[in-house]
PQR file with spaces between the fields and no chain letter, atoms N, CA, C, O and H, PARSE charges and radii, in Angstrom:
ATOM       1  N    MET     1       0.836   -1.191    0.000 -0.4000 1.5000
ATOM       2  CA   MET     1       0.000    0.000    0.000 -0.0000 2.0000
ATOM       3  C    MET     1       0.875    1.247    0.000  0.5500 1.7000
ATOM       4  O    MET     1       1.837    1.345    0.762 -0.5500 1.4000
ATOM       5  N    GLU     2       0.538    2.177   -0.844 -0.4000 1.5000
ATOM       6  CA   GLU     2       1.311    3.407   -0.985 -0.0000 2.0000
ATOM       7  C    GLU     2       0.957    4.401    0.122  0.5500 1.7000
ATOM       8  O    GLU     2      -0.201    4.531    0.519 -0.5500 1.4000
ATOM       9  H    GLU     2      -0.244    2.097   -1.463  0.4000 1.0000
ATOM      10  N    GLN     3       1.974    5.087    0.601 -0.4000 1.5000
ATOM      11  CA   GLN     3       1.766    6.117    1.619 -0.0000 2.0000
ATOM      12  C    GLN     3       0.955    7.267    1.056  0.5500 1.7000
ATOM      13  O    GLN     3       1.145    7.658   -0.096 -0.5500 1.4000
ATOM      14  H    GLN     3       2.914    4.980    0.279  0.4000 1.0000
ATOM      15  N    LEU     4       0.042    7.817    1.864 -0.4000 1.5000
ATOM      16  CA   LEU     4      -0.734    8.979    1.452 -0.0000 2.0000
ATOM      17  C    LEU     4      -0.060   10.275    1.864  0.5500 1.7000
ATOM      18  O    LEU     4      -0.285   11.323    1.257 -0.5500 1.4000
ATOM      19  H    LEU     4      -0.113    7.500    2.800  0.4000 1.0000
ATOM      20  N    THR     5       0.775   10.201    2.909 -0.4000 1.5000
ATOM      21  CA   THR     5       1.469   11.392    3.402 -0.0000 2.0000
ATOM      22  C    THR     5       2.923   11.065    3.682  0.5500 1.7000
ATOM      23  O    THR     5       3.308    9.906    3.840 -0.5500 1.4000
ATOM      24  H    THR     5       0.958    9.350    3.402  0.4000 1.0000
ATOM      25  N    TYR     6       3.719   12.126    3.738 -0.4000 1.5000
ATOM      26  CA   TYR     6       5.115   12.024    4.144 -0.0000 2.0000
ATOM      27  C    TYR     6       5.305   12.823    5.420  0.5500 1.7000
ATOM      28  O    TYR     6       4.551   13.756    5.699 -0.5500 1.4000
ATOM      29  H    TYR     6       3.407   13.067    3.610  0.4000 1.0000
ATOM      30  N    SER     7       6.313   12.454    6.191 -0.4000 1.5000
ATOM      31  CA   SER     7       6.708   13.257    7.343 -0.0000 2.0000
ATOM      32  C    SER     7       7.682   14.331    6.864  0.5500 1.7000
ATOM      33  O    SER     7       8.206   14.255    5.752 -0.5500 1.4000
ATOM      34  H    SER     7       6.926   11.696    5.965  0.4000 1.0000
ATOM      35  N    VAL     8       7.914   15.309    7.696 -0.4000 1.5000
ATOM      36  CA   VAL     8       8.878   16.357    7.342 -0.0000 2.0000
ATOM      37  C    VAL     8      10.270   15.740    7.180  0.5500 1.7000
ATOM      38  O    VAL     8      11.037   16.150    6.309 -0.5500 1.4000
ATOM      39  H    VAL     8       7.488   15.371    8.598  0.4000 1.0000
ATOM      40  N    GLU     9      10.585   14.770    8.011 -0.4000 1.5000
ATOM      41  CA   GLU     9      11.889   14.105    7.917 -0.0000 2.0000
ATOM      42  C    GLU     9      12.053   13.395    6.574  0.5500 1.7000
ATOM      43  O    GLU     9      13.121   13.460    5.964 -0.5500 1.4000
ATOM      44  H    GLU     9       9.961   14.438    8.718  0.4000 1.0000
ATOM      45  N    GLN    10      10.997   12.716    6.110 -0.4000 1.5000
ATOM      46  CA   GLN    10      11.058   12.035    4.817 -0.0000 2.0000
ATOM      47  C    GLN    10      11.248   13.036    3.677  0.5500 1.7000
ATOM      48  O    GLN    10      12.039   12.801    2.764 -0.5500 1.4000
ATOM      49  H    GLN    10      10.130   12.664    6.605  0.4000 1.0000
ATOM      50  N    VAL    11      10.525   14.144    3.734 -0.4000 1.5000
ATOM      51  CA   VAL    11      10.632   15.175    2.698 -0.0000 2.0000
ATOM      52  C    VAL    11      12.035   15.780    2.701  0.5500 1.7000
ATOM      53  O    VAL    11      12.618   15.999    1.639 -0.5500 1.4000
ATOM      54  H    VAL    11       9.882   14.335    4.476  0.4000 1.0000
ATOM      55  N    ALA    12      12.574   16.047    3.876 -0.4000 1.5000
ATOM      56  CA   ALA    12      13.934   16.597    3.964 -0.0000 2.0000
ATOM      57  C    ALA    12      14.931   15.652    3.302  0.5500 1.7000
ATOM      58  O    ALA    12      15.816   16.087    2.566 -0.5500 1.4000
ATOM      59  H    ALA    12      12.100   15.869    4.739  0.4000 1.0000
ATOM      60  N    GLU    13      14.783   14.367    3.568 -0.4000 1.5000
ATOM      61  CA   GLU    13      15.692   13.386    2.967 -0.0000 2.0000
ATOM      62  C    GLU    13      15.540   13.342    1.452  0.5500 1.7000
ATOM      63  O    GLU    13      16.533   13.288    0.726 -0.5500 1.4000
ATOM      64  H    GLU    13      14.063   14.014    4.166  0.4000 1.0000
ATOM      65  N    MET    14      14.288   13.366    0.969 -0.4000 1.5000
ATOM      66  CA   MET    14      14.053   13.328   -0.478 -0.0000 2.0000
ATOM      67  C    MET    14      14.622   14.558   -1.177  0.5500 1.7000
ATOM      68  O    MET    14      15.130   14.468   -2.295 -0.5500 1.4000
ATOM      69  H    MET    14      13.481   13.409    1.558  0.4000 1.0000
ATOM      70  N    LEU    15      14.530   15.720   -0.501 -0.4000 1.5000
ATOM      71  CA   LEU    15      15.017   16.967   -1.100 -0.0000 2.0000
ATOM      72  C    LEU    15      16.508   17.171   -0.885  0.5500 1.7000
ATOM      73  O    LEU    15      17.124   18.014   -1.536 -0.5500 1.4000
ATOM      74  H    LEU    15      14.117   15.793    0.406  0.4000 1.0000
ATOM      75  N    GLY    16      17.090   16.398    0.028 -0.4000 1.5000
ATOM      76  CA   GLY    16      18.518   16.548    0.313 -0.0000 2.0000
ATOM      77  C    GLY    16      18.823   17.805    1.100  0.5500 1.7000
ATOM      78  O    GLY    16      19.869   18.428    0.916 -0.5500 1.4000
ATOM      79  H    GLY    16      16.589   15.713    0.557  0.4000 1.0000
ATOM      80  N    VAL    17      17.897   18.179    1.987 -0.4000 1.5000
ATOM      81  CA   VAL    17      18.101   19.362    2.829 -0.0000 2.0000
ATOM      82  C    VAL    17      18.050   18.938    4.297  0.5500 1.7000
ATOM      83  O    VAL    17      17.588   17.844    4.623 -0.5500 1.4000
ATOM      84  H    VAL    17      17.048   17.673    2.137  0.4000 1.0000
ATOM      85  N    ALA    18      18.525   19.806    5.163 -0.4000 1.5000
ATOM      86  CA   ALA    18      18.480   19.533    6.591 -0.0000 2.0000
ATOM      87  C    ALA    18      17.031   19.531    7.083  0.5500 1.7000
ATOM      88  O    ALA    18      16.169   20.198    6.510 -0.5500 1.4000
ATOM      89  H    ALA    18      18.900   20.694    4.899  0.4000 1.0000
ATOM      90  N    ARG    19      16.780   18.785    8.133 -0.4000 1.5000
ATOM      91  CA   ARG    19      15.437   18.711    8.708 -0.0000 2.0000
ATOM      92  C    ARG    19      14.919   20.092    9.101  0.5500 1.7000
ATOM      93  O    ARG    19      13.748   20.403    8.880 -0.5500 1.4000
ATOM      94  H    ARG    19      17.479   18.243    8.598  0.4000 1.0000
ATOM      95  N    GLY    20      15.781   20.916    9.679 -0.4000 1.5000
ATOM      96  CA   GLY    20      15.380   22.270   10.083 -0.0000 2.0000
ATOM      97  C    GLY    20      14.945   23.120    8.903  0.5500 1.7000
ATOM      98  O    GLY    20      13.997   23.898    9.011 -0.5500 1.4000
ATOM      99  H    GLY    20      16.732   20.664    9.859  0.4000 1.0000
ATOM     100  N    VAL    21      15.625   22.979    7.787 -0.4000 1.5000
ATOM     101  CA   VAL    21      15.263   23.721    6.567 -0.0000 2.0000
ATOM     102  C    VAL    21      13.887   23.274    6.089  0.5500 1.7000
ATOM     103  O    VAL    21      13.057   24.102    5.714 -0.5500 1.4000
ATOM     104  H    VAL    21      16.395   22.347    7.699  0.4000 1.0000
ATOM     105  N    ALA    22      13.644   21.970    6.101 -0.4000 1.5000
ATOM     106  CA   ALA    22      12.341   21.455    5.676 -0.0000 2.0000
ATOM     107  C    ALA    22      11.236   21.969    6.597  0.5500 1.7000
ATOM     108  O    ALA    22      10.168   22.351    6.120 -0.5500 1.4000
ATOM     109  H    ALA    22      14.318   21.297    6.405  0.4000 1.0000
ATOM     110  N    TYR    23      11.478   21.986    7.916 -0.4000 1.5000
ATOM     111  CA   TYR    23      10.473   22.511    8.842 -0.0000 2.0000
ATOM     112  C    TYR    23      10.203   23.989    8.578  0.5500 1.7000
ATOM     113  O    TYR    23       9.050   24.419    8.623 -0.5500 1.4000
ATOM     114  H    TYR    23      12.346   21.676    8.304  0.4000 1.0000
ATOM     115  N    GLU    24      11.235   24.768    8.306 -0.4000 1.5000
ATOM     116  CA   GLU    24      11.045   26.194    7.996 -0.0000 2.0000
ATOM     117  C    GLU    24      10.162   26.363    6.765  0.5500 1.7000
ATOM     118  O    GLU    24       9.258   27.199    6.753 -0.5500 1.4000
ATOM     119  H    GLU    24      12.172   24.420    8.270  0.4000 1.0000
ATOM     120  N    GLN    25      10.425   25.567    5.730 -0.4000 1.5000
ATOM     121  CA   GLN    25       9.652   25.681    4.494 -0.0000 2.0000
ATOM     122  C    GLN    25       8.216   25.223    4.677  0.5500 1.7000
ATOM     123  O    GLN    25       7.308   25.765    4.045 -0.5500 1.4000
ATOM     124  H    GLN    25      11.159   24.888    5.739  0.4000 1.0000
ATOM     125  N    VAL    26       7.998   24.232    5.532 -0.4000 1.5000
ATOM     126  CA   VAL    26       6.639   23.781    5.833 -0.0000 2.0000
ATOM     127  C    VAL    26       5.895   24.869    6.600  0.5500 1.7000
ATOM     128  O    VAL    26       4.759   25.200    6.259 -0.5500 1.4000
ATOM     129  H    VAL    26       8.735   23.791    6.045  0.4000 1.0000
ATOM     130  N    ARG    27       6.528   25.430    7.635 -0.4000 1.5000
ATOM     131  CA   ARG    27       5.887   26.477    8.445 -0.0000 2.0000
ATOM     132  C    ARG    27       5.551   27.716    7.624  0.5500 1.7000
ATOM     133  O    ARG    27       4.522   28.354    7.849 -0.5500 1.4000
ATOM     134  H    ARG    27       7.450   25.161    7.912  0.4000 1.0000
ATOM     135  N    SER    28       6.418   28.054    6.672 -0.4000 1.5000
ATOM     136  CA   SER    28       6.186   29.250    5.854 -0.0000 2.0000
ATOM     137  C    SER    28       5.172   29.016    4.739  0.5500 1.7000
ATOM     138  O    SER    28       4.703   29.966    4.113 -0.5500 1.4000
ATOM     139  H    SER    28       7.253   27.536    6.490  0.4000 1.0000
ATOM     140  N    GLY    29       4.833   27.746    4.488 -0.4000 1.5000
ATOM     141  CA   GLY    29       3.888   27.434    3.425 -0.0000 2.0000
ATOM     142  C    GLY    29       4.548   27.142    2.094  0.5500 1.7000
ATOM     143  O    GLY    29       3.859   26.852    1.116 -0.5500 1.4000
ATOM     144  H    GLY    29       5.214   26.974    4.996  0.4000 1.0000
ATOM     145  N    GLU    30       5.854   27.211    2.035 -0.4000 1.5000
ATOM     146  CA   GLU    30       6.575   26.911    0.795 -0.0000 2.0000
ATOM     147  C    GLU    30       6.330   25.463    0.361  0.5500 1.7000
ATOM     148  O    GLU    30       6.040   25.205   -0.808 -0.5500 1.4000
ATOM     149  H    GLU    30       6.414   27.447    2.829  0.4000 1.0000
ATOM     150  N    ILE    31       6.446   24.527    1.295 -0.4000 1.5000
ATOM     151  CA   ILE    31       6.132   23.126    1.033 -0.0000 2.0000
ATOM     152  C    ILE    31       4.694   22.905    1.487  0.5500 1.7000
ATOM     153  O    ILE    31       4.364   23.218    2.631 -0.5500 1.4000
ATOM     154  H    ILE    31       6.682   24.737    2.244  0.4000 1.0000
ATOM     155  N    PRO    32       3.826   22.373    0.620 -0.5600 1.5000
ATOM     156  CA   PRO    32       2.424   22.165    0.995  0.2800 2.0000
ATOM     157  C    PRO    32       2.296   21.126    2.104  0.5500 1.7000
ATOM     158  O    PRO    32       2.773   20.000    1.965 -0.5500 1.4000
ATOM     159  N    ALA    33       1.654   21.507    3.197 -0.4000 1.5000
ATOM     160  CA   ALA    33       1.537   20.610    4.345 -0.0000 2.0000
ATOM     161  C    ALA    33       0.287   20.939    5.143  0.5500 1.7000
ATOM     162  O    ALA    33      -0.289   22.019    5.013 -0.5500 1.4000
ATOM     163  H    ALA    33       1.267   22.422    3.310  0.4000 1.0000
ATOM     164  N    ILE    34      -0.115   19.991    5.967 -0.4000 1.5000
ATOM     165  CA   ILE    34      -1.217   20.221    6.893 -0.0000 2.0000
ATOM     166  C    ILE    34      -0.723   19.880    8.294  0.5500 1.7000
ATOM     167  O    ILE    34       0.162   19.043    8.472 -0.5500 1.4000
ATOM     168  H    ILE    34       0.353   19.114    6.072  0.4000 1.0000
ATOM     169  N    ARG    35      -1.304   20.533    9.263 -0.4000 1.5000
ATOM     170  CA   ARG    35      -0.924   20.277   10.647 -0.0000 2.0000
ATOM     171  C    ARG    35      -2.025   19.442   11.295  0.5500 1.7000
ATOM     172  O    ARG    35      -3.202   19.800   11.247 -0.5500 1.4000
ATOM     173  H    ARG    35      -2.023   21.213    9.118  0.4000 1.0000
ATOM     174  N    VAL    36      -1.634   18.346   11.890 -0.4000 1.5000
ATOM     175  CA   VAL    36      -2.552   17.462   12.599 -0.0000 2.0000
ATOM     176  C    VAL    36      -2.030   17.363   14.025  0.5500 1.7000
ATOM     177  O    VAL    36      -1.047   16.677   14.302 -0.5500 1.4000
ATOM     178  H    VAL    36      -0.678   18.055   11.929  0.4000 1.0000
ATOM     179  N    GLY    37      -2.715   18.067   14.920 -0.4000 1.5000
ATOM     180  CA   GLY    37      -2.207   18.145   16.290 -0.0000 2.0000
ATOM     181  C    GLY    37      -0.890   18.885   16.292  0.5500 1.7000
ATOM     182  O    GLY    37      -0.811   20.026   15.838 -0.5500 1.4000
ATOM     183  H    GLY    37      -3.514   18.624   14.694  0.4000 1.0000
ATOM     184  N    ARG    38       0.139   18.244   16.797 -0.4000 1.5000
ATOM     185  CA   ARG    38       1.473   18.855   16.816 -0.0000 2.0000
ATOM     186  C    ARG    38       2.332   18.409   15.638  0.5500 1.7000
ATOM     187  O    ARG    38       3.471   18.852   15.492 -0.5500 1.4000
ATOM     188  H    ARG    38       0.075   17.316   17.166  0.4000 1.0000
ATOM     189  N    ARG    39       1.788   17.532   14.800 -0.4000 1.5000
ATOM     190  CA   ARG    39       2.539   16.958   13.689 -0.0000 2.0000
ATOM     191  C    ARG    39       2.235   17.635   12.370  0.5500 1.7000
ATOM     192  O    ARG    39       1.096   18.024   12.114 -0.5500 1.4000
ATOM     193  H    ARG    39       0.862   17.172   14.918  0.4000 1.0000
ATOM     194  N    TRP    40       3.240   17.777   11.538 -0.4000 1.5000
ATOM     195  CA   TRP    40       3.062   18.247   10.164 -0.0000 2.0000
ATOM     196  C    TRP    40       3.048   17.028    9.259  0.5500 1.7000
ATOM     197  O    TRP    40       3.892   16.141    9.386 -0.5500 1.4000
ATOM     198  H    TRP    40       4.166   17.461   11.746  0.4000 1.0000
ATOM     199  N    LEU    41       2.090   16.987    8.348 -0.4000 1.5000
ATOM     200  CA   LEU    41       2.017   15.934    7.340 -0.0000 2.0000
ATOM     201  C    LEU    41       2.006   16.577    5.962  0.5500 1.7000
ATOM     202  O    LEU    41       1.344   17.589    5.734 -0.5500 1.4000
ATOM     203  H    LEU    41       1.405   17.708    8.244  0.4000 1.0000
ATOM     204  N    ILE    42       2.747   15.973    5.057 -0.4000 1.5000
ATOM     205  CA   ILE    42       2.826   16.487    3.697 -0.0000 2.0000
ATOM     206  C    ILE    42       2.089   15.494    2.793  0.5500 1.7000
ATOM     207  O    ILE    42       2.556   14.371    2.601 -0.5500 1.4000
ATOM     208  H    ILE    42       3.285   15.150    5.243  0.4000 1.0000
ATOM     209  N    PRO    43       0.935   15.901    2.235 -0.5600 1.5000
ATOM     210  CA   PRO    43       0.204   14.992    1.344  0.2800 2.0000
ATOM     211  C    PRO    43       1.057   14.633    0.124  0.5500 1.7000
ATOM     212  O    PRO    43       1.600   15.512   -0.546 -0.5500 1.4000
ATOM     213  N    ARG    44       1.165   13.361   -0.147 -0.4000 1.5000
ATOM     214  CA   ARG    44       2.033   12.849   -1.211 -0.0000 2.0000
ATOM     215  C    ARG    44       1.718   13.496   -2.559  0.5500 1.7000
ATOM     216  O    ARG    44       2.625   13.975   -3.240 -0.5500 1.4000
ATOM     217  H    ARG    44       0.724   12.647    0.397  0.4000 1.0000
ATOM     218  N    ASN    45       0.447   13.514   -2.947 -0.4000 1.5000
ATOM     219  CA   ASN    45       0.077   14.066   -4.258 -0.0000 2.0000
ATOM     220  C    ASN    45       0.420   15.550   -4.367  0.5500 1.7000
ATOM     221  O    ASN    45       0.948   15.994   -5.387 -0.5500 1.4000
ATOM     222  H    ASN    45      -0.289   13.125   -2.393  0.4000 1.0000
ATOM     223  N    ARG    46       0.122   16.314   -3.321 -0.4000 1.5000
ATOM     224  CA   ARG    46       0.419   17.754   -3.357 -0.0000 2.0000
ATOM     225  C    ARG    46       1.918   18.006   -3.363  0.5500 1.7000
ATOM     226  O    ARG    46       2.388   18.936   -4.018 -0.5500 1.4000
ATOM     227  H    ARG    46      -0.307   15.954   -2.492  0.4000 1.0000
ATOM     228  N    PHE    47       2.675   17.185   -2.640 -0.4000 1.5000
ATOM     229  CA   PHE    47       4.126   17.343   -2.616 -0.0000 2.0000
ATOM     230  C    PHE    47       4.714   17.104   -4.007  0.5500 1.7000
ATOM     231  O    PHE    47       5.546   17.882   -4.474 -0.5500 1.4000
ATOM     232  H    PHE    47       2.293   16.430   -2.108  0.4000 1.0000
ATOM     233  N    HIS    48       4.284   16.037   -4.662 -0.4000 1.5000
ATOM     234  CA   HIS    48       4.827   15.744   -5.990 -0.0000 2.0000
ATOM     235  C    HIS    48       4.371   16.771   -7.029  0.5500 1.7000
ATOM     236  O    HIS    48       5.116   17.086   -7.957 -0.5500 1.4000
ATOM     237  H    HIS    48       3.608   15.405   -4.282  0.4000 1.0000
ATOM     238  N    ALA    49       3.151   17.293   -6.878 -0.4000 1.5000
ATOM     239  CA   ALA    49       2.690   18.365   -7.760 -0.0000 2.0000
ATOM     240  C    ALA    49       3.553   19.606   -7.547  0.5500 1.7000
ATOM     241  O    ALA    49       3.921   20.279   -8.510 -0.5500 1.4000
ATOM     242  H    ALA    49       2.545   17.037   -6.125  0.4000 1.0000
ATOM     243  N    TRP    50       3.876   19.911   -6.292 -0.4000 1.5000
ATOM     244  CA   TRP    50       4.737   21.057   -5.967 -0.0000 2.0000
ATOM     245  C    TRP    50       6.122   20.863   -6.595  0.5500 1.7000
ATOM     246  O    TRP    50       6.683   21.800   -7.164 -0.5500 1.4000
ATOM     247  H    TRP    50       3.577   19.365   -5.510  0.4000 1.0000
ATOM     248  N    LEU    51       6.667   19.658   -6.491 -0.4000 1.5000
ATOM     249  CA   LEU    51       7.973   19.375   -7.092 -0.0000 2.0000
ATOM     250  C    LEU    51       7.939   19.554   -8.609  0.5500 1.7000
ATOM     251  O    LEU    51       8.899   20.040   -9.206 -0.5500 1.4000
ATOM     252  H    LEU    51       6.212   18.897   -6.029  0.4000 1.0000
ATOM     253  N    ASP    52       6.833   19.158   -9.219 -0.4000 1.5000
ATOM     254  CA   ASP    52       6.686   19.267  -10.673 -0.0000 2.0000
ATOM     255  C    ASP    52       6.339   20.678  -11.130  0.5500 1.7000
ATOM     256  O    ASP    52       6.219   20.935  -12.328 -0.5500 1.4000
ATOM     257  H    ASP    52       6.053   18.763   -8.734  0.4000 1.0000
ATOM     258  N    GLY    53       6.176   21.605  -10.164 -0.4000 1.5000
ATOM     259  CA   GLY    53       5.874   22.986  -10.509 -0.0000 2.0000
ATOM     260  C    GLY    53       4.408   23.236  -10.789  0.5500 1.7000
ATOM     261  O    GLY    53       4.051   24.285  -11.324 -0.5500 1.4000
ATOM     262  H    GLY    53       6.274   21.396   -9.191  0.4000 1.0000
ATOM     263  N    GLU    54       3.551   22.285  -10.436 -0.4000 1.5000
ATOM     264  CA   GLU    54       2.126   22.438  -10.704 -0.0000 2.0000
ATOM     265  C    GLU    54       1.431   23.298   -9.665  0.5500 1.7000
ATOM     266  O    GLU    54       0.351   23.828   -9.928 -0.5500 1.4000
ATOM     267  H    GLU    54       3.841   21.433  -10.002  0.4000 1.0000
ATOM     268  N    VAL    55       2.025   23.448   -8.494 -0.4000 1.5000
ATOM     269  CA   VAL    55       1.452   24.289   -7.437 -0.0000 2.0000
ATOM     270  C    VAL    55       2.239   25.591   -7.446  0.5500 1.7000
ATOM     271  O    VAL    55       3.412   25.614   -7.072 -0.5500 1.4000
ATOM     272  H    VAL    55       2.902   23.018   -8.280  0.4000 1.0000
ATOM     273  N    ARG    56       1.602   26.665   -7.869 -0.4000 1.5000
ATOM     274  CA   ARG    56       2.293   27.941   -8.035 -0.0000 2.0000
ATOM     275  C    ARG    56       2.300   28.771   -6.764  0.5500 1.7000
ATOM     276  O    ARG    56       3.283   29.459   -6.487 -0.5500 1.4000
ATOM     277  H    ARG    56       0.649   26.646   -8.173  0.4000 1.0000
ATOM     278  N    GLU    57       1.228   28.725   -5.986 -0.4000 1.5000
ATOM     279  CA   GLU    57       1.183   29.514   -4.768 -0.0000 2.0000
ATOM     280  C    GLU    57       1.338   28.587   -3.568  0.5500 1.7000
ATOM     281  O    GLU    57       1.045   27.395   -3.655 -0.5500 1.4000
ATOM     282  H    GLU    57       0.429   28.167   -6.211  0.4000 1.0000
ATOM     283  N    SER    58       1.792   29.128   -2.469 -0.4000 1.5000
ATOM     284  CA   SER    58       1.965   28.287   -1.292 -0.0000 2.0000
ATOM     285  C    SER    58       0.614   27.834   -0.774  0.5500 1.7000
ATOM     286  O    SER    58      -0.350   28.599   -0.751 -0.5500 1.4000
ATOM     287  H    SER    58       2.031   30.096   -2.398  0.4000 1.0000
ATOM     288  N    VAL    59       0.561   26.596   -0.363 -0.4000 1.5000
ATOM     289  CA   VAL    59      -0.663   25.999    0.140 -0.0000 2.0000
ATOM     290  C    VAL    59      -0.382   25.521    1.552  0.5500 1.7000
ATOM     291  O    VAL    59       0.584   24.796    1.795 -0.5500 1.4000
ATOM     292  H    VAL    59       1.345   25.975   -0.381  0.4000 1.0000
ATOM     293  N    ARG    60      -1.234   25.932    2.481 -0.4000 1.5000
ATOM     294  CA   ARG    60      -1.020   25.534    3.861 -0.0000 2.0000
ATOM     295  C    ARG    60      -2.372   25.318    4.530  0.5500 1.7000
ATOM     296  O    ARG    60      -3.202   26.225    4.586 -0.5500 1.4000
ATOM     297  H    ARG    60      -2.018   26.520    2.284  0.4000 1.0000
ATOM     298  N    GLY    61      -2.576   24.139    5.023 -0.4000 1.5000
ATOM     299  CA   GLY    61      -3.840   23.821    5.680 -0.0000 2.0000
ATOM     300  C    GLY    61      -3.635   23.549    7.147  0.5500 1.7000
ATOM     301  O    GLY    61      -2.541   23.187    7.582 -0.5500 1.4000
ATOM     302  H    GLY    61      -1.901   23.402    4.978  0.4000 1.0000
ATOM     303  N    VAL    62      -4.685   23.726    7.900 -0.4000 1.5000
ATOM     304  CA   VAL    62      -4.650   23.433    9.325 -0.0000 2.0000
ATOM     305  C    VAL    62      -5.809   22.509    9.623  0.5500 1.7000
ATOM     306  O    VAL    62      -6.951   22.786    9.254 -0.5500 1.4000
ATOM     307  H    VAL    62      -5.573   24.020    7.547  0.4000 1.0000
ATOM     308  N    ALA    63      -5.514   21.415   10.289 -0.4000 1.5000
ATOM     309  CA   ALA    63      -6.585   20.462   10.628 -0.0000 2.0000
ATOM     310  C    ALA    63      -6.701   20.352   12.129  0.5500 1.7000
ATOM     311  O    ALA    63      -7.540   19.604   12.630 -0.5500 1.4000
ATOM     312  H    ALA    63      -4.587   21.189   10.588  0.4000 1.0000
C-alpha cells in the first residue's frame, strides 16, 4: 500500500536538505503541508505536484 502522506523528515531526505530547513519551508507554506495536532504531514500528491511545478502559490492547511 502506498503512503498517502510524508513526514517532514522524509521530505527533507528526499530533497537533500536539513530537517530544520524542511520545517522552515513547511511552516512558511513553501512546502504544501497540513498540521494534525502537533505533527506536520505532507500529502504525497500535493508534494509531488509542488515538485513538478504544478502548485504555483503556497498551500497551507490546518486540521
